[in-house]
C-alpha positions in Angstrom: -178.7 101.9 -107.4 -178.2 104.2 -104.5 -176.5 102.6 -101.6 -177.1 104.0 -98.3 -175.4 104.5 -95.0 -176.3 102.8 -91.8 -175.4 103.3 -88.2 -173.3 100.8 -86.2 -176.5 100.0 -84.2 -178.7 99.3 -87.4 -175.9 97.3 -88.9 -175.8 95.2 -85.7 -179.7 94.9 -85.4 -179.7 93.8 -89.5 -177.5 91.1 -88.7 -179.7 89.7 -86.0 -177.3 90.1 -83.2 -178.2 91.6 -79.8 -175.6 94.1 -78.4 -174.4 91.0 -75.8 -174.0 88.8 -78.6 -172.1 91.2 -81.0 -169.8 92.1 -78.2 -168.8 88.5 -77.4 -168.0 88.3 -81.2 -166.0 91.0 -81.3 -163.9 90.4 -78.2 -165.1 93.8 -76.4 -167.2 94.5 -73.3 -170.9 95.1 -74.1 -170.3 98.8 -72.5 -167.7 99.5 -75.2 -170.0 98.2 -78.1 -172.7 100.5 -76.5 -170.4 103.4 -76.4 -169.2 102.6 -80.0 -172.9 102.6 -81.1 -173.3 106.1 -79.8 -170.0 107.4 -81.1 -167.8 105.0 -83.5 -165.4 107.8 -84.4 -162.9 106.0 -82.2 -163.3 102.3 -83.3 -159.9 100.6 -84.0 -159.5 99.7 -87.6 -159.0 96.0 -86.8 -162.3 96.0 -85.3 -163.8 97.7 -87.9 -162.6 94.7 -90.0 -164.1 92.3 -87.8 -167.8 94.4 -87.6 -167.5 94.1 -91.3 -167.3 90.2 -91.0 -169.6 89.6 -88.4 -172.2 92.1 -89.4 -172.0 90.8 -93.2 -171.9 94.5 -94.7 -169.0 96.5 -96.1 -167.5 98.9 -93.8 -168.0 101.5 -96.4 -171.7 101.3 -96.0 -171.3 101.7 -92.2 -171.5 105.3 -90.7 -168.4 105.5 -88.3 -169.3 108.8 -86.2 -171.5 110.3 -83.5 -175.0 109.2 -84.0 -176.2 113.0 -83.9 -174.1 114.0 -86.7 -175.5 111.0 -88.7 -178.9 112.3 -87.7 -177.8 115.8 -88.8 -176.5 114.5 -92.2 -180.0 112.8 -92.8 -182.2 115.4 -92.3 -179.9 117.7 -94.6 -180.2 115.2 -97.5 -183.9 115.3 -96.9 -184.1 118.9 -97.1 -182.2 119.3 -100.4 
């Protein structure tokens, strides 16, 4: 069975959390989480582990990078 990557925002939404609720659980300001959801390439490893725990999704299935790169990657996969 093929597994797909999801964005950080999609992982949060699938976990049933609002941005504010997730920020509290992660111990960060909501604006920090919003910034990470646009570009998660610099999320500290300790927070990545916490995200995995809170969102109940393995960190290997979350795309950590810029959202536009994720979209570009998806569009290339669809073309091939």
